[in-house]
C-alpha positions as CSV (number, residue, x, y, z in Angstrom):
1,X,10.2,-50.5,-7.6
2,X,6.8,-50.4,-7.5
3,X,6.9,-49.1,-3.7
4,X,8.9,-46.1,-5.0
5,X,6.5,-44.9,-7.4
6,X,3.6,-45.2,-5.1
7,X,5.5,-43.2,-2.6
8,X,6.2,-40.7,-5.9
9,X,2.7,-41.0,-6.3
10,X,1.6,-40.3,-2.9
11,X,3.6,-37.2,-2.7
12,X,2.5,-35.8,-5.4
13,X,-1.5,-35.8,-4.3
14,X,-0.1,-34.6,-1.0
15,X,1.5,-31.6,-2.6
16,X,-1.5,-31.0,-5.0
17,X,-4.4,-30.7,-2.0
18,X,-1.4,-28.3,0.2
19,X,-1.2,-26.3,-3.4
20,X,-5.1,-26.3,-3.8
21,X,-5.6,-25.6,0.4
22,X,-3.6,-22.6,0.3
23,X,-5.1,-21.2,-2.7
24,X,-8.6,-21.7,-1.5
25,X,-7.4,-20.2,2.1
26,X,-5.6,-17.3,0.6
27,X,-8.5,-16.5,-1.5
28,X,-11.3,-16.5,1.4
29,X,-9.1,-13.8,3.7
30,X,-11.5,-11.6,3.9
31,X,-10.6,-10.3,7.4
32,X,-13.5,-10.4,9.9
33,X,-16.5,-9.7,7.0
34,X,-17.2,-6.7,8.7
35,X,-17.6,-2.9,7.1
36,X,-15.3,-1.3,9.5
37,X,-11.4,-2.0,10.0
38,X,-11.0,-3.8,13.2
39,X,-7.9,-4.7,15.0
40,X,-6.0,-7.2,13.3
41,X,-7.0,-6.3,10.0
42,X,-5.1,-4.4,7.3
43,X,-7.7,-2.8,4.9
44,X,-7.6,-1.3,1.6
45,X,-9.6,1.7,0.1
46,X,-10.6,3.1,-3.3
47,X,-13.0,5.5,-3.6
48,X,-15.5,5.8,-7.2
49,X,-17.6,8.8,-6.9
50,X,-19.2,9.1,-3.5
51,X,-18.8,5.1,-2.8
52,X,-16.0,3.7,-0.6
53,X,-14.8,0.1,-1.7
54,X,-12.8,-1.8,0.4
55,X,-10.6,-5.4,0.6
56,X,-10.1,-6.4,4.5
57,X,-6.9,-9.2,4.8
58,X,-5.7,-10.7,8.4
59,X,-2.7,-12.3,6.6
60,X,-0.3,-11.8,3.6
61,X,-1.7,-11.6,0.1
62,X,-1.5,-11.1,-3.8
63,X,-3.7,-8.4,-4.8
64,X,-5.2,-10.0,-8.8
65,X,-6.9,-13.2,-9.8
66,X,-8.9,-14.1,-6.1
67,X,-9.4,-11.0,-4.6
68,X,-12.0,-8.5,-5.3
69,X,-13.4,-5.4,-3.8
70,X,-16.1,-5.8,-1.6
71,X,-19.7,-4.2,-1.4
72,X,-20.3,-2.5,-4.6
73,X,-17.7,-3.5,-6.7
74,X,-17.8,-7.5,-6.7
75,X,-16.6,-7.7,-10.2
76,X,-13.7,-4.8,-10.1
77,X,-10.1,-6.3,-8.8
78,X,-8.0,-4.4,-6.5
79,X,-5.3,-5.3,-7.8
80,X,-4.0,-1.9,-9.5
81,X,-6.8,0.2,-7.9
82,X,-6.0,0.9,-4.0
83,X,-5.4,4.7,-3.0
84,X,-5.1,4.0,0.8
85,X,-4.1,1.6,3.6
86,X,-4.8,1.1,7.4
87,X,-2.7,-1.4,9.2
88,X,-4.3,-2.5,12.0
89,X,-2.3,-5.5,12.6
90,X,-1.5,-6.3,16.1
91,X,1.9,-7.3,16.2
92,X,3.6,-5.7,13.1
93,X,4.4,-3.5,9.8
94,X,3.1,-4.0,6.5
95,X,4.7,-3.5,3.3
96,X,2.7,-3.2,-0.1
97,X,4.2,-3.4,-3.5
98,X,4.3,-2.8,-7.0
99,X,6.1,-4.8,-9.1
100,X,7.1,-3.2,-12.3
101,X,6.5,-5.4,-15.8
102,X,9.5,-3.7,-17.4
103,X,12.2,-4.3,-14.9
104,X,10.8,-7.3,-12.8
105,X,11.5,-5.1,-9.8
106,X,9.7,-4.7,-6.3
107,X,9.0,-1.2,-5.4
108,X,7.7,-1.3,-2.0
109,X,6.1,1.3,0.9
110,X,6.2,0.3,4.7
111,X,3.2,1.1,6.9
112,X,3.7,1.0,11.0
113,X,1.1,-0.5,13.0
114,X,-0.4,2.5,14.1
115,X,-4.2,2.7,13.0
116,X,-3.7,5.6,10.6
117,X,-5.0,5.4,7.5
118,X,-2.5,6.5,5.2
119,X,-2.5,7.2,1.0
120,X,-0.4,5.0,-1.1
121,X,1.8,7.3,-2.3
122,X,3.9,6.1,-5.2
123,X,2.1,3.1,-5.2
124,X,-1.4,4.3,-5.7
125,X,-3.4,2.6,-7.8
126,X,0.0,0.3,-8.7
127,X,-0.1,-2.2,-6.1
128,X,0.3,-6.1,-6.3
129,X,0.5,-7.2,-3.1
130,X,1.3,-6.6,0.5
131,X,3.2,-8.7,3.0
132,X,2.8,-8.5,6.8
133,X,5.8,-8.8,9.4
134,X,7.9,-7.7,6.6
């Protein structure tokens, strides 16, 4: 029994470390950190007056909580605030989604990896998440 309890506690500790590690990795996804949207990145944009705000990713990501606009808008979350996307992923399409609070259903728009900056259309200013290779 003592050995079983030790195994369970060790597994729980490893699971906690795994969750914390995943969260910090996801939060640190800022693409290459440069202002240009470079090869391999998934880039989102919004405008405030004459200022262009942007956020770059390498991977799939939620747009709430830890994802803030870079540069001028360090205190503004990008969730429900993006107007354009540029998919420069080197392998696959990206889908951007909005989760409806009233129905619990997702609305997705798909963007090819053609390096063209595109308007988010129906989910403009209603973006909760993006997924690469979806």
